[in-house]
N, C-alpha and C positions, 0 to 999 in steps of 0.2 A: 504494500500500500504506500502510495506517494502522495504527499500533500504540501501545499505552500505553508511555510512557517510564518504565517501572518494572516490578517483578516482578509478573507476573500468571499464574504457573503455565503459561506458554507458550500462554495462551488469549486474551490481550488484543491480538489482531492480526486484521486483515481485509484481504484483497486485494479491493478494492471493484470490483464489476462495473459500477457506475453512480454518478453524483454523488449521487443520492438515497440509495443504500446507504451512501456515505461519510458523508453528513450524519447519517444515523440512527445510525451507529456512533459518531461523535464525540459525539452527544447521550448515548449510553449511557455513554461514558467520562467525559465532563466535566460533564454535567448530572445524569444518574441515578447517576453514580459507581459503576457496576457493579463496578469493580475497585478502589474506594477511592482511596487516595493515588496508586496507580500510574497512574491516568488523569488526574491533574491537568495533566500535559503530554502531548502526543502528538507522534509522529514520523511524517512523511510521506516516503515514499521511492518510487523507481521499483520496480515489481514485476519480479522476475526469473522467467523461465520455463525449465523444463527438469527433468531428473531430479535428485532430491536424493541426497546421499551423506553418510553419517556416517563420517568418516575420523578415526580415533583413533590417537594414538601414545603411547608411553612413552619418556621421555627422562631422562637423568641430567645434563642440561645441556650435554653435549658429543655424546653418541651418541644415535641415534634408532632405536627399534624400532617400526615400524608394526604395528598390530594388523590382523587380517583386516577387510576392508571390510564395511560393512553398511548397511542402509537401514531407516529408521524409517517408520512410517505414522502421521501425526499427526492426520488428520481422523477424526471419530467414525464415519462411515458408509463402506460399501463404495464403491469407485470414487473415493476421495479426495473425498468430499462431506461437507458439514456443517461445524460449527465445529472449530477446532483443539483438541487435547487435549494432555496430557503425553506421549502416545504410546500407540497402540492395538495395537502389535505391531512386530516387526522381524525381518529375516532377514539371514544372512550365508552366502555360498556361494562355492565355487570359481568363478573367472572373472568375478566381479562387477565387477572393475576390471582393465583391460588394462595391460600393462607401460608403454606409452607414456603413458597417463593418470596412472599412479601416479608415474612419473618427473617428470611436469609438476607434480603436486601437491606432491611433496617439494621440487623445485627452486624453484618460484615462490611457494609458500605456507608450507610447514612450516619449512624451514631459514631463510628470511628472518624468520619470526616469532621463532624462537629466537635468531637473531643480534641482532634488535632488542631483545629482552629483556635479553640480555647487555650490549648497548651502553648500556642504561638502568640498568645495575647491578642488574638483576633476574634473575639466573640462576635457571632454573626446573628443578625435578626433580619428575617425576610424570607423570600422564596429561594430555594436551592433546587436546581434542575439537574438530575442525574440522567445523562444519556447512556443507556445500558445496552449491551449485547448479551443475549442469553445463550451462552456457548454450552457445549457438552460438558464443560468443566464447571459450569455455574455462571452467574451474572458477572460481567466485567464492565468497567467504566470506560466509555468512549470519550465523554466530555462532561464538564461542569459548566453551568451557567447560573448567573445570579438573577434569574427572571423565570417567568412561567413557560415561555416558549410560544412560538407562532408557527403553525396554526393550532398547536395543542390548546392554547388558551380558549379559543373559540369553542372547541368541543367540550371544554370543561365548564365554562361559565353558564352554558345553557342547562347544566345539570346541578348547579349549586342550589342547595336548600338551606342557605344561611345568609346572614347579612355580611357581605364581604367587607364593607367599610368598618363595621364593628370588630370583626375578627382581625383585620389588619391593625387597627388601633391597639387592640389587646396585645398583639405580637410586638408592636413597637414599644409598648410600655412594659414588656416582660411579664405579661399576664395571660398568655395564650392558654385557652382551654381546648385541647384537641377534640373533646367531645362535642364542641359547638360546630365543628366542621362536618356537616352532614350532606349527603348526596341524594338526589332523586334517583329512584331505581330506573333502569332502562339504559338508554344510550344517547350519546351526542356525537354528531358527525359534522365535519367541516370539509367542504370541497372548495379548493382554491381555483378561481378562474384567472388565468394569466394572459398577458399580452403576447401578441405575435413576436417572435424573436427571443423570448425569455427561454432559458436563463442566460442567454447572451445579451445583446443590446436590444431592449424592448422597443417595439414600435408604438409610440404614443400618439394621442390626438383623436383616436376613434371615439365616436359618440356611443354611449351605452343606453340601450333601450330595454324595456321590460322589467325594470326594477319594481314598479308598482305591482305588477302581476306576480312577481316572485314573493313579495311580502304578503300576499294573500294566501299562500300555501300554509296550512295549519302547522304550527310548531317551528316555522322557519324565521330566522333572523339573518339579514344580509349585512355583514361587516365590510365597511369600505377600507381600502388600503391605498392602492395606487390609482386614486381618482381625483378629479377636480370638478368643481361646479362652476358653470358659467351660463348666465342668462336663463336660469331655470332648467338647464340640461346638465347631464353628467358625462364626463369624458375620461378616457384612459390617460393616466399620467405617470405610470410606473410599471414595473414588471409583474408583480403579483397584484392583481386589480381588486378582486372581491373575495371575501371568505363567506361562501354560502353555507349556512349552518342550521342544523335542525336537531331537535330532541324528540324522542318518542319512547314508548314502552320497551322497545327492543331494537337491536341494531339494524335488521332489514327494514323496519318501518322508518327509522331515522334516515337511513341511506336513501330510501325511496323518496321521502319528502325532500331531501336535499336535491336529488336529481330532477324531481318535478319542478323545483324552483329554478335550477340551472337552465332547464329547457325554456324557461320564460325569458331569459336574459340573452341579449344579442349585442355583440360588437365585432367589428371586423378583426379577423385573426384570432378570435378567442380560442384558447386551448385549456383543457382541463382533463384530469384523469377520470376514467369511468369505473375504476375498481376500488375506490376508497372504502375500506371496511369489508371488502369482498372475501378476503383471505383470513377469516377470523375463527375457523373451526378449532376446537380444543386440541391441544397437542400434549400427548403424554410425555412426561419427563420427571425424573426423580426430584427435581427442584420445584415441581409444581408449575411446569412450563406454560407458555402461551403460544399463540399461533403466529404465522406469517414469517417469511424468510427474508433476509437481507444480508449483504456483505459490506462491512465497513472496516476501516482501520481505526 
């Protein structure tokens, strides 16, 4: 696995299928400077294989409230093909993580991380995002972020059964009550609609139609990202344009509502994945595994 040793909007990474592919990618990073200064140095690591998991917690430095587990879809095309993006969709659903796996994540990853921060005199309050790969040897950390994640946030907020502002205030004051962080049963799904050209140079300026119709689909909320408003109309202004999100009693219903709303929205060059949440069947594993496959470093 080869990646730019700098910020590249989560796109400067390649799991190289061959030496020639690895060489070509290094040329793009270091010779063609496709990602600018981010590619002046590269990191080479062993690739990890298995299902990915976005495991996010809220902490006040002492207590930890895990959020509902979710999964991001980073590749641009269906079936986890094509280049990495900032995220083409995500879902959160009951049963995504079994109790044994969650206990293992908390005991071997989350709590040791917080203990290490405290030991370094860096007590942390806020969200911690653990990007995990569920390998045959157990969960391994791919990345840490000090935020909830996008598009994971969209799939999570539609399932929240608590006052977010009150819980955040309690965490900031060191008074977090993990029992107050409750979730509606069922599922949340977010489908990202992206501009033509993304994840490369997005083509902006296209007019967006059908937003009013999408908002009428039961359970759907449309989050704006790369858009701008002008003279009462909405236009594409960035790579990931909209996060079409739905909640429902189960994953198929939430996914169906999402795609019903997506079908209402139109803009030139729109691209989106058609398989968000489609690969979610239970997977037997000693650690209490989950479904879906991906390869990352």
